C-alpha positions as CSV (number, residue, x, y, z in Angstrom):
1,X,94.4,258.2,261.6
2,X,93.9,260.4,264.6
3,X,95.0,259.4,268.1
4,X,93.3,262.1,270.0
5,X,90.8,260.4,272.3
6,X,87.4,262.1,273.0
7,X,85.6,261.3,276.2
8,X,82.0,260.2,275.4
9,X,81.1,259.3,279.0
10,X,80.7,256.3,281.2
11,X,84.4,255.3,280.8
12,X,84.3,255.3,277.0
13,X,86.5,257.3,274.6
14,X,86.7,257.4,270.8
15,X,89.6,258.2,268.5
16,X,88.6,258.8,264.9
17,X,90.1,257.3,261.8
18,X,90.4,260.0,259.1
19,X,91.5,259.9,255.5
20,X,91.6,263.0,253.3
21,X,89.7,265.0,256.0
22,X,86.8,262.4,256.2
23,X,86.1,260.5,259.4
24,X,85.3,257.0,258.4
25,X,85.6,255.0,261.6
26,X,86.9,255.0,265.2
27,X,88.4,253.0,268.0
28,X,86.1,252.7,271.0
29,X,88.2,252.5,274.2
30,X,86.5,251.2,277.3
31,X,87.0,249.0,280.4
32,X,86.1,245.4,280.4
33,X,83.9,244.1,283.2
34,X,87.0,242.8,284.9
35,X,88.5,246.3,284.9
36,X,91.1,245.8,282.2
37,X,91.5,248.1,279.3
38,X,89.6,247.0,276.1
39,X,88.9,248.5,272.7
40,X,87.0,247.7,269.5
41,X,87.0,249.3,266.0
42,X,83.9,250.8,264.4
43,X,83.7,251.5,260.7
44,X,80.8,253.3,259.0
45,X,82.4,254.2,255.6
46,X,85.2,253.3,253.2
47,X,84.7,249.6,253.7
48,X,82.5,247.2,251.8
49,X,79.4,246.6,253.8
50,X,80.2,248.5,257.0
51,X,78.3,247.3,260.1
52,X,77.4,250.8,261.4
53,X,75.7,253.7,259.9
54,X,76.6,257.2,261.0
55,X,73.4,259.2,261.2
56,X,75.6,262.1,262.4
57,X,79.4,262.7,262.5
58,X,79.3,265.8,264.7
59,X,78.1,264.9,267.2
60,X,78.7,261.2,266.5
61,X,75.6,259.0,266.4
62,X,75.9,255.4,265.2
63,X,73.2,252.7,264.5
64,X,72.8,249.9,265.3
65,X,74.1,249.3,268.8
66,X,77.7,248.4,269.5
67,X,78.7,245.1,271.3
68,X,82.4,244.5,271.9
69,X,83.3,241.0,270.8
70,X,86.1,240.8,273.3
71,X,84.4,241.8,276.6
72,X,80.7,242.1,275.8
73,X,80.4,245.8,276.5
74,X,77.1,246.8,274.9
75,X,75.5,250.2,274.1
76,X,75.1,253.0,271.6
77,X,76.9,256.2,270.7
78,X,74.1,258.8,270.5
79,X,74.7,262.6,270.1
80,X,78.4,262.1,271.0
81,X,77.7,260.2,274.3
82,X,77.8,256.6,275.3
83,X,74.4,255.1,276.3
84,X,74.7,251.7,278.0
85,X,72.3,248.9,276.8
């Protein structure tokens, strides 16, 4: 697993999970509406029935949208950038 965070804009960062040189998921770090730090995990490979599909790894593009189950943050990662819903 990689801990290097990549800024994708609008207060969001990702840190990729890697195994044998393959990126298969990431942690999405962001701020909750109350200003506290929050994070959620995204998997697009190496799991049975992953929720997301990576249409591009570099730059990262995931489908469908992402909604944090902890704080409700909602949007997409498109062409390596966060796009709010």
